[in-house]
C-alpha positions as CSV (number, residue, x, y, z in Angstrom):
1,X,72.7,-98.8,29.0
2,X,71.3,-101.2,31.6
3,X,71.7,-100.3,35.3
4,X,71.1,-102.2,38.5
5,X,68.2,-100.7,40.5
6,X,68.6,-99.8,44.1
7,X,65.8,-99.1,46.5
8,X,65.9,-97.1,49.8
9,X,63.0,-96.2,52.0
10,X,61.9,-94.7,55.3
11,X,58.9,-93.4,57.2
12,X,59.1,-89.8,58.3
13,X,57.0,-88.6,61.2
14,X,55.7,-85.5,59.4
15,X,52.7,-84.6,57.2
16,X,53.0,-85.0,53.5
17,X,52.8,-81.2,52.8
18,X,55.8,-80.6,55.2
19,X,57.7,-83.5,53.7
20,X,57.2,-82.1,50.2
21,X,58.3,-78.6,51.2
22,X,61.4,-79.8,53.0
23,X,62.3,-82.2,50.2
24,X,62.0,-79.7,47.4
25,X,62.9,-76.3,48.8
26,X,66.6,-75.5,48.3
27,X,66.8,-73.7,51.6
28,X,66.0,-77.0,53.3
29,X,67.9,-79.2,50.8
30,X,71.2,-77.6,51.9
31,X,70.4,-78.6,55.5
32,X,70.0,-82.4,55.0
33,X,71.5,-83.4,51.6
34,X,74.6,-85.2,52.8
35,X,75.5,-88.6,54.1
36,X,77.5,-87.8,57.2
37,X,78.3,-84.9,59.6
38,X,81.7,-84.5,57.9
39,X,79.9,-83.4,54.7
40,X,77.6,-80.6,53.8
41,X,75.6,-79.3,50.9
42,X,76.6,-75.6,50.5
43,X,74.4,-74.9,47.4
44,X,71.2,-76.3,45.8
45,X,68.8,-75.1,43.2
46,X,65.5,-76.7,42.2
47,X,63.2,-75.8,39.3
48,X,60.4,-78.2,40.2
49,X,58.7,-78.8,36.8
50,X,59.0,-81.2,33.9
51,X,62.2,-80.2,32.1
52,X,63.3,-78.2,35.2
53,X,66.8,-78.7,36.6
54,X,67.8,-79.9,40.0
55,X,71.3,-79.1,41.2
56,X,73.2,-79.8,44.4
57,X,76.8,-79.4,45.5
58,X,77.9,-81.9,48.1
59,X,81.4,-81.8,49.6
60,X,83.5,-82.7,52.6
61,X,83.6,-79.9,55.2
62,X,87.4,-80.0,55.1
63,X,87.4,-79.4,51.3
64,X,89.2,-82.6,50.5
65,X,86.5,-83.9,48.1
66,X,83.2,-82.9,46.5
67,X,80.9,-83.4,43.6
68,X,78.0,-81.8,41.8
69,X,74.7,-83.6,41.1
70,X,72.6,-82.3,38.3
71,X,69.4,-83.8,37.0
72,X,66.4,-82.9,34.8
73,X,62.9,-83.7,36.0
74,X,60.9,-86.1,33.8
75,X,57.9,-86.3,36.0
76,X,56.6,-84.1,38.9
77,X,53.4,-85.2,40.6
78,X,53.0,-82.8,43.6
79,X,53.0,-84.6,46.9
80,X,53.3,-88.1,45.2
81,X,56.2,-88.6,42.9
82,X,59.4,-87.1,41.4
83,X,61.3,-88.7,38.6
84,X,64.6,-87.3,37.2
85,X,67.4,-88.2,34.9
86,X,71.0,-87.4,36.0
87,X,73.6,-86.1,33.6
88,X,75.1,-89.5,33.1
89,X,71.7,-91.0,32.0
90,X,70.8,-92.7,35.2
91,X,67.3,-92.2,36.6
92,X,65.8,-91.8,40.1
93,X,62.2,-92.0,41.2
94,X,61.0,-90.9,44.6
95,X,57.5,-91.7,45.9
96,X,55.7,-90.0,48.7
97,X,52.8,-91.8,50.4
98,X,50.9,-90.7,53.5
99,X,50.8,-93.5,56.2
100,X,49.2,-93.7,59.6
101,X,52.0,-91.8,61.5
102,X,53.5,-89.7,58.7
103,X,54.9,-90.1,55.2
104,X,56.6,-93.1,53.6
105,X,59.4,-92.0,51.2
106,X,60.8,-94.5,48.7
107,X,63.5,-93.9,46.1
108,X,64.5,-96.3,43.4
109,X,67.6,-95.2,41.5
110,X,70.0,-96.6,38.9
111,X,73.4,-97.7,40.3
112,X,76.4,-96.2,38.8
113,X,79.3,-98.4,37.7
114,X,82.1,-96.9,39.7
115,X,81.2,-97.9,43.3
116,X,79.6,-101.1,44.7
117,X,75.9,-101.4,44.9
118,X,76.1,-101.8,48.7
119,X,78.2,-98.6,49.0
120,X,75.7,-96.6,46.9
121,X,72.7,-98.0,48.8
122,X,74.3,-97.1,52.1
123,X,75.2,-93.6,51.0
124,X,71.7,-92.8,49.6
125,X,70.1,-94.3,52.6
126,X,72.3,-92.2,54.9
127,X,71.1,-89.1,53.1
128,X,67.5,-90.2,53.4
129,X,68.1,-90.9,57.1
130,X,69.6,-87.4,57.4
131,X,66.4,-86.0,55.8
132,X,64.3,-87.9,58.3
133,X,66.4,-86.6,61.2
134,X,66.3,-83.0,59.9
135,X,62.5,-82.8,59.3
136,X,61.5,-84.5,62.5
137,X,63.7,-82.1,64.5
138,X,62.2,-79.1,62.6
139,X,58.5,-79.8,62.6
């Protein structure tokens, strides 16, 4: 199946080793993996190896809606790149690159067919922005 590709990106004012830890550790994932303050991520697991599973539960704090994201890692290059395939066959690749004042994070993912490309881009970008806010306040 052919999917549209969506790219999101930000520069985080933190060292690559901290970025990697905060991005991959379930204890941290539950603190930033949601798009708005009305949502949260009550549970996450992450088996960070090729063939390992990533799982996160995201839901509205009022319990009105939620979903579970599960994926299998296809590529894990420590401090550089993560690639995974979601249960519906879509893929996502996240790149980590040290830059002058921190770390550039770029994710390229396959759009799903249910929601508009713009809505998906805005949602994933909001989660990335939340990661940036969380790590910069924590380091």
